[in-house]
C-alpha positions as CSV (number, residue, x, y, z in Angstrom):
1,M,49.0,106.2,-15.3
2,S,47.9,102.5,-15.8
3,K,44.3,103.4,-15.4
4,F,44.5,106.4,-17.8
5,Y,46.0,103.9,-20.6
6,G,43.4,101.3,-19.6
7,R,40.5,103.8,-20.3
8,L,42.5,105.1,-23.4
9,F,42.4,101.5,-24.9
10,L,38.5,101.5,-24.3
11,L,38.1,104.5,-26.2
12,P,37.6,102.7,-29.7
13,G,35.2,100.3,-28.2
14,L,33.2,103.3,-26.8
15,F,33.2,105.0,-30.3
16,T,31.9,102.2,-32.0
17,L,29.1,101.9,-29.5
18,I,28.1,105.4,-29.8
19,A,28.2,105.1,-33.7
20,I,26.3,101.9,-34.3
21,I,23.8,102.0,-31.2
22,I,23.4,105.2,-29.4
23,F,23.6,107.5,-32.3
24,P,21.0,105.7,-34.4
25,L,18.7,105.3,-31.5
26,L,18.8,108.8,-30.8
27,F,18.5,109.8,-34.5
28,T,15.4,107.9,-34.8
29,I,13.7,109.2,-31.8
30,A,14.2,112.8,-33.1
31,L,12.9,111.4,-36.4
32,S,9.8,110.4,-34.7
33,F,9.1,114.2,-33.9
34,S,9.7,115.2,-37.2
35,N,8.3,115.3,-40.8
36,W,11.3,114.2,-42.7
37,S,10.7,112.1,-45.8
38,V,12.0,111.5,-49.3
39,A,9.5,114.0,-50.6
40,N,10.2,116.5,-47.6
41,A,14.0,116.7,-47.0
42,G,13.6,119.3,-44.2
43,F,13.6,118.3,-40.6
44,D,10.7,120.1,-39.4
45,W,9.4,119.5,-35.8
46,V,5.7,118.3,-35.8
47,G,5.4,117.4,-32.1
48,G,3.3,114.4,-31.3
49,R,1.4,114.6,-34.8
50,N,3.4,111.2,-35.8
51,W,2.8,109.6,-32.5
52,A,-0.8,110.4,-32.8
53,A,-1.0,108.5,-36.3
54,M,0.8,105.4,-34.9
55,A,-1.9,105.1,-32.2
56,G,-4.5,104.9,-34.5
57,N,-2.6,102.6,-37.0
58,D,-4.6,99.6,-37.2
59,R,-2.4,97.7,-39.4
60,F,0.5,98.3,-37.3
61,W,-1.2,97.1,-34.1
62,E,-2.7,94.0,-36.0
63,A,1.1,93.2,-36.9
64,M,2.3,93.7,-33.3
65,F,-0.5,91.3,-31.8
66,R,0.2,88.9,-34.9
67,L,3.8,88.8,-33.8
68,I,3.1,87.8,-30.1
69,P,1.7,84.5,-30.7
70,L,3.9,83.6,-33.7
71,A,7.2,84.4,-31.5
72,F,6.1,82.7,-28.7
73,L,4.8,79.4,-30.0
74,T,7.7,79.4,-32.5
75,V,10.4,79.6,-29.5
76,F,8.6,77.4,-27.4
77,I,8.5,74.6,-30.0
78,Q,12.2,75.3,-30.8
79,Y,13.0,75.1,-27.2
80,V,11.1,71.8,-26.8
81,L,12.6,70.2,-30.0
82,G,16.3,71.7,-29.1
83,L,16.0,70.2,-25.5
84,L,15.1,66.7,-26.8
85,A,18.0,66.9,-29.4
86,A,20.4,68.0,-26.9
87,L,19.3,65.3,-24.2
88,V,19.9,62.8,-27.0
89,S,23.5,63.9,-27.7
90,W,24.1,64.4,-23.9
91,R,23.1,60.7,-23.1
92,G,25.5,59.4,-25.8
93,V,23.2,58.9,-28.5
94,A,23.9,60.2,-31.7
95,S,26.7,62.2,-30.0
96,G,29.4,61.9,-32.6
97,R,30.7,65.0,-34.5
98,F,29.0,64.1,-37.4
99,F,25.5,64.2,-35.9
100,R,26.2,67.3,-34.0
101,V,27.3,69.0,-37.5
102,L,24.2,67.8,-39.1
103,W,22.1,69.2,-36.5
104,L,23.8,72.6,-36.9
105,I,23.5,72.7,-40.7
106,P,19.9,74.5,-40.8
107,M,21.3,77.1,-38.5
108,M,24.4,78.0,-41.0
109,T,22.0,78.3,-43.8
110,T,21.2,81.9,-45.0
111,P,17.7,83.1,-43.9
112,V,16.8,84.2,-47.5
113,V,18.1,81.1,-49.2
114,M,16.1,78.9,-46.4
115,S,13.1,81.0,-47.0
116,V,12.9,80.4,-50.6
117,V,13.6,76.6,-50.5
118,W,10.6,76.4,-48.0
119,K,8.7,78.4,-50.3
120,S,9.4,75.8,-52.8
121,I,8.4,73.1,-50.4
122,F,5.1,74.7,-49.6
123,N,4.5,75.6,-53.3
124,E,0.5,74.6,-53.7
125,T,1.0,73.2,-57.2
126,T,4.4,71.8,-57.4
127,G,5.7,71.4,-53.9
128,P,6.3,68.0,-52.1
129,V,4.1,69.0,-49.2
130,N,1.1,69.1,-51.0
131,D,2.0,65.8,-52.9
132,I,2.4,64.0,-49.6
133,I,-1.1,65.4,-48.4
134,T,-2.7,64.6,-51.8
135,G,-1.1,61.0,-51.6
136,L,-2.6,60.1,-48.1
137,G,-6.0,61.0,-49.4
138,F,-6.4,64.7,-48.2
139,G,-7.2,67.8,-50.5
140,P,-4.3,69.9,-51.4
141,V,-3.7,73.1,-49.0
142,S,-3.3,76.5,-50.1
143,W,-0.2,76.9,-48.0
144,L,0.9,80.7,-49.0
145,S,-2.5,82.0,-50.2
146,E,-4.6,81.7,-47.3
147,T,-3.8,83.1,-43.9
148,L,-3.6,80.4,-41.2
149,P,-1.9,78.0,-43.5
150,A,0.9,80.7,-44.5
151,M,1.5,81.5,-40.7
152,V,2.0,77.6,-40.2
153,A,4.4,77.7,-42.9
154,I,6.4,80.7,-41.8
155,M,6.7,78.9,-38.5
156,M,7.7,75.7,-39.9
157,A,10.6,77.2,-41.6
158,E,11.7,79.5,-38.5
159,I,11.5,76.1,-36.3
160,W,13.7,74.2,-39.0
161,Q,16.3,76.9,-38.9
162,W,16.6,77.9,-35.2
163,T,16.2,74.7,-33.3
164,P,19.6,74.1,-33.7
165,F,20.6,77.2,-31.9
166,M,18.5,76.0,-28.9
167,Y,20.1,72.8,-29.4
168,L,23.7,74.1,-29.1
169,L,22.8,76.5,-26.0
170,L,20.9,73.7,-24.3
171,L,23.9,71.1,-24.9
172,A,26.4,73.3,-23.7
173,G,24.3,73.9,-20.4
174,L,23.9,70.1,-20.0
175,L,27.8,69.1,-20.5
176,S,28.3,71.8,-17.8
177,L,25.9,70.3,-14.9
178,P,27.6,68.7,-12.2
179,R,27.5,65.0,-11.5
180,E,26.8,64.6,-7.9
181,P,23.0,65.6,-8.2
182,F,22.5,62.9,-10.5
183,L,24.6,60.4,-8.3
184,A,22.3,61.3,-5.3
185,A,19.1,61.0,-7.5
186,A,20.2,57.4,-8.6
187,I,20.9,56.5,-4.8
188,D,17.5,57.6,-4.1
189,G,16.2,55.5,-6.5
190,A,14.9,58.4,-8.7
191,G,13.7,57.2,-12.2
192,T,14.5,59.0,-15.5
193,F,11.3,61.2,-15.5
194,R,11.6,62.2,-12.1
195,T,15.4,62.9,-12.5
196,F,14.6,64.7,-15.4
197,F,11.9,67.1,-13.8
198,K,13.5,67.3,-10.2
199,V,17.3,67.6,-10.9
200,T,18.0,68.3,-14.8
201,L,15.3,70.9,-15.6
202,P,15.9,73.0,-12.3
203,M,19.5,73.2,-12.8
204,M,19.2,73.9,-16.6
205,A,16.8,77.1,-15.4
206,P,19.5,79.8,-16.0
207,V,20.6,78.2,-19.4
208,S,17.1,77.9,-20.6
209,I,16.0,81.4,-19.6
210,G,19.0,82.9,-21.4
211,A,18.3,80.9,-24.5
212,I,14.5,81.5,-24.7
213,I,15.0,85.2,-24.4
214,I,17.6,85.4,-26.9
215,R,15.6,83.5,-29.2
216,L,12.3,85.7,-28.2
217,I,14.5,89.0,-29.2
218,E,15.5,87.3,-32.7
219,A,12.0,86.0,-33.4
220,S,10.6,89.3,-32.7
221,K,12.7,90.8,-35.5
222,I,11.5,88.2,-38.2
223,F,11.6,89.8,-41.4
224,D,13.6,87.6,-44.1
225,T,11.1,84.6,-43.8
226,V,8.2,86.9,-44.3
227,Y,9.7,88.8,-47.0
228,A,10.8,85.7,-49.0
229,M,8.2,83.3,-48.5
230,T,4.8,85.3,-48.4
231,N,5.7,89.1,-48.8
232,G,3.3,89.9,-45.9
233,G,0.5,88.2,-47.9
234,P,-2.2,87.3,-48.6
235,G,-3.1,91.0,-48.2
236,S,-1.3,92.1,-45.0
237,S,-2.4,89.0,-43.0
238,T,1.3,87.7,-42.6
239,E,3.0,91.0,-41.8
240,T,5.1,91.4,-38.9
241,P,6.0,94.7,-37.5
242,T,9.5,94.9,-38.9
243,Y,8.1,94.1,-42.1
244,Y,5.7,96.8,-42.0
245,I,8.2,99.3,-40.7
246,Y,10.2,98.4,-43.7
247,L,7.2,99.1,-46.0
248,T,6.6,102.3,-44.4
249,A,10.0,103.5,-44.4
250,L,12.1,102.1,-47.5
251,R,9.3,101.4,-49.8
252,N,6.9,104.3,-49.1
253,F,9.8,106.6,-47.9
254,D,7.7,107.8,-45.0
255,L,10.9,108.0,-42.7
256,A,9.3,110.0,-39.9
257,N,6.5,107.5,-39.3
258,G,8.8,104.7,-39.9
259,G,11.1,106.1,-37.1
260,T,7.9,106.5,-34.8
261,L,6.9,102.9,-35.4
262,S,10.4,101.7,-34.7
263,V,10.5,103.4,-31.4
264,T,7.1,102.0,-30.5
265,Y,8.1,98.4,-31.4
266,L,11.4,99.0,-29.4
267,I,9.8,100.1,-26.3
268,T,7.0,97.4,-26.6
269,F,9.2,94.4,-26.6
270,I,11.6,95.8,-23.9
271,V,8.5,96.0,-21.6
272,L,7.4,92.4,-22.8
273,L,10.8,90.9,-22.3
274,T,11.3,92.6,-19.2
275,V,8.0,91.1,-17.8
276,I,8.9,87.5,-19.5
277,V,12.2,87.4,-17.5
278,Q,10.6,88.2,-14.5
279,I,7.8,85.3,-14.8
280,L,10.7,82.7,-16.2
281,T,12.7,83.6,-13.0
282,R,9.9,83.1,-10.9
283,I,8.9,80.0,-12.2
284,S,12.2,78.4,-12.0
285,K,13.0,79.6,-8.5
286,P,13.2,76.5,-6.2
287,K,10.3,76.8,-3.7
288,G,11.0,78.3,-0.4
289,V,13.8,80.6,-2.0
C-alpha cells in the first residue's frame, strides 16, 4: 500500500512533465507534417513537404553554422574567466561576501535590460566604447552595422552576463575538492602551475564538463541578446536559429515551417551535445583508465 501512495504522489509531477514538455514536443513534431498557419487554420497533413523546404532553407542553415562557433567560443571564454575568478576566490583573494555578490550581479540582470545597456555602450556615435577607441587614436568601429563587430558585441554581452554562472559552479567544485592530493603535491615539491594542471584541473573535470554542457545548452538558445542589440542585422548576418524560428513562426505566422525548424534545431543540438560530452569525457579521463 505504501508503494501505491508513493506513486500517487508522483502523479502531479508526471502530469506537469507531460503538460509542459512531452505534449508540446509531440505537438510540434505533428505540426511539422501539416500546413497549419494563421492563414490556414486547418490541420491538413502534407507529408514531408515542410522537411524538404527546410533542407533547402539556406538562411536557416547559415544561422545554424553561425551559432556553432558563436556558442563554443563564448562558452570557452566564459569558462576560462569563470575558472580564474573561482581560483581567486578559492585562494582567499577577494573571497569575501561583497566580492562574491559583486561577481554575481551580471547574472542577476534581466537579459533584455542587459542587452539594451550593451547596445548603448556599443552605440556608434554616443557609446563609450567608440569614445575610448577614438581617444586612443583609432577610428570609430561600426559595432552594430557591420557583421563581425556586431558578432563581437553580442559575444561581449553574453560573456559579461554568464561568466558569473561559470564562476558559481566552478567555485562550488573547488570548495568541494579534498585537501589530501594538494598536500601530497606540496610534499613532492610540485609548484603552483604543476599542481593546477596535474591535480586541480583533473579533479575538476566532472564539474567543468557539467558547467560547459549547461552553458552550451543555454548559449545555443541565444535570443534575447540578438533581439535587443541587432534584431538579427545587419541584414540577417547575426541571426541565430532561435531568432529565425521566431521570425518564421511568430512574425510570419508560418507555424508549420516554424515547427519543422524547431524539431531540426533540437535534433541537431542533441547530436552535437552528445558528441561533445563523449569528447570531453575522453579528454578528462586519466591515462590508463
